[in-house]
C-alpha positions in Angstrom: -37.7 -23.0 -52.7 -36.0 -23.5 -49.3 -32.6 -21.7 -49.1 -30.1 -22.6 -46.4 -27.3 -20.3 -45.4 -24.6 -21.1 -42.8 -22.4 -18.6 -41.0 -19.0 -19.7 -39.8 -19.2 -21.1 -36.2 -17.1 -23.3 -34.0 -20.2 -25.0 -32.8 -21.8 -28.2 -34.2 -18.8 -30.5 -34.7 -19.1 -34.1 -33.6 -16.9 -37.2 -33.9 -17.9 -40.6 -35.3 -14.3 -41.7 -35.6 -11.5 -40.9 -33.1 -9.5 -37.9 -34.4 -12.1 -36.9 -36.9 -14.6 -34.1 -36.2 -17.4 -33.5 -38.7 -19.8 -30.7 -39.2 -22.6 -30.5 -41.7 -22.6 -27.0 -43.1 -25.6 -26.9 -45.4 -27.8 -29.4 -47.3 -30.6 -29.5 -49.8 -32.7 -32.1 -51.5 -29.8 -33.5 -53.6 -26.5 -32.5 -52.0 -24.9 -32.0 -48.6 -21.7 -30.0 -47.7 -19.6 -31.1 -44.7 -16.4 -29.9 -43.1 -14.0 -32.4 -41.5 -11.2 -31.6 -39.1 -8.8 -34.5 -39.0 -6.0 -35.0 -36.5 -2.5 -36.3 -37.5 -2.5 -40.1 -37.2 -6.3 -40.6 -37.6 -7.5 -43.3 -40.0 -10.7 -43.3 -42.0 -11.4 -47.0 -42.3 -12.1 -48.5 -45.8 -15.8 -48.1 -46.6 -18.2 -47.5 -49.4 -21.6 -45.8 -49.7 -24.2 -44.9 -52.3 -23.2 -41.2 -52.4 -20.8 -39.5 -54.9 -18.2 -37.8 -52.7 -16.4 -34.7 -54.0 -13.8 -33.0 -51.8 -11.3 -30.3 -51.4 -8.3 -30.3 -49.0 -8.0 -26.8 -47.4 -5.0 -27.5 -45.2 -2.9 -30.4 -44.1 -1.9 -33.7 -45.7 -3.7 -37.0 -46.3 -3.2 -40.2 -48.2 -6.4 -41.7 -49.8 -6.8 -45.3 -50.8 -9.6 -45.4 -53.4 -10.5 -48.5 -55.4 -7.1 -50.0 -54.5 -5.1 -47.0 -55.7 -3.2 -44.6 -53.4 -3.5 -40.8 -53.8 -1.6 -38.2 -51.8 -3.6 -35.1 -51.1 -2.1 -31.7 -50.2 -3.7 -28.2 -49.9 -5.6 -27.2 -53.0 -6.0 -30.8 -54.2 -9.5 -32.2 -54.9 -11.2 -35.5 -55.7 -14.4 -37.1 -56.7 -15.1 -40.7 -55.4 -17.8 -42.5 -57.4 -20.8 -44.2 -55.8 -20.1 -47.5 -54.1 -16.3 -47.4 -54.6 -14.4 -48.6 -51.5 -12.1 -45.9 -50.0 -10.3 -44.9 -46.8 -7.6 -42.5 -45.7 -4.6 -41.9 -43.5 -4.1 -38.4 -41.9 -0.4 -37.5 -42.2 -0.8 -34.1 -40.5 -3.6 -32.1 -39.0 -6.0 -31.5 -41.9 -9.2 -29.6 -42.9 -11.3 -30.9 -45.7 -14.7 -29.9 -47.2 -16.8 -32.4 -49.1 -20.0 -32.6 -51.0 -22.1 -35.7 -50.9 -24.8 -36.5 -53.5 -27.4 -37.5 -52.8 -27.5 -35.8 -49.4 -26.3 -38.2 -46.7 -29.2 -38.7 -44.3 -26.9 -39.9 -41.6 -25.1 -36.6 -41.7 -28.2 -34.5 -41.2 -28.1 -32.4 -38.0 -31.1 -34.3 -36.4 -29.4 -37.7 -37.2 -26.3 -37.3 -35.0 -25.3 -40.2 -32.8 
């Protein structure tokens, strides 16, 4: 068994979308845990992927559009977006989110950064 443990660090964040910094925290054969820091006004474009996406909003305020429905997310709120369902988001105020992806997103693995 390979065990992965991550200590809190300010290193390792990168941006794929303007105003959104992402850091993969830990991952295994079936799941990946990532932290996102999103800046007020940033937009996550509508997209879909073959990963179940479960999240928890730590701080801030976002509005999600999932499968054509609108969801307001505030601190303490959580979600689970099914595989292949189109979704996106608007960042209403600076926000911190943690999300689990299953299966693990290969494009989020530390050696796959671009």
